[in-house]
N, C-alpha and C positions, 0 to 999 in steps of 0.2 A: 216822312217820305220825299224823298229830293224832287226839286221842280226846277223847270230851266230858268235862269233869269228874263231871257228874253225869247219869244217867237219867232223861230226861223222861218226866212219867208219862203214862197216858193220858187223865187228865182232862185236862191242860195241853194235849195232842196235838188233842183233837177241840174243847177250845174257839178254840185259833186257826183249826181246818179250819171251825167251823161260823161263823166273821164272816167267812170269806172265803167261806162256800159260801150266805148268808145276801145275801149283796150280789149274787149273781146273780139275774136277775127274766129272765121269759118275753119271746121279743118281742113288740113291739106287733104288734097285725092288728086289722085295720077291713073293713070290708065294701065292696066295687066300687061305686060308683053307678050303675054303666052296665046290670050284669047281678045284682048282690046277693052274688056270691060271695065268701066271706070271705079275706083276701089281707093279707100283709104291707106293712106301712108303707112306701112310697118303693120298691116293685117294682111292675113293671107286672101286670096280671089275667091268670094263665096261663089263665083259660077265653075270657074276650072280647078280650084283646088290648090292652085302653085303659089310660092311665094321663096322667091328669089331663084327661080331657075328651077325648083324642085317639089315632084307634089309633096303634099304635107299634110291633107285635108281630103277625105272622101267626101265627093257631093251625094244629094240627095239622090241624081240617078243612076247614080254607079251604086249603088246601096238598094236601090227598086232593083236592077238588075241582079244582084248577088241574090235577094232574095226570092 
């Protein structure tokens, strides 16, 4: 079985992990132009169901009205 020649120090481990974690970023968000709700980019709005100016999904309130 292979074994490491020397132990990796905590500082070296943390430096390596900090580079990786530092590259992560939060998802981009914007406001829906139709209702003003905060939504993720390139996603349909969950509140009003609009995407790029047109209605693409039914909301829970609309489905409740139909039933």
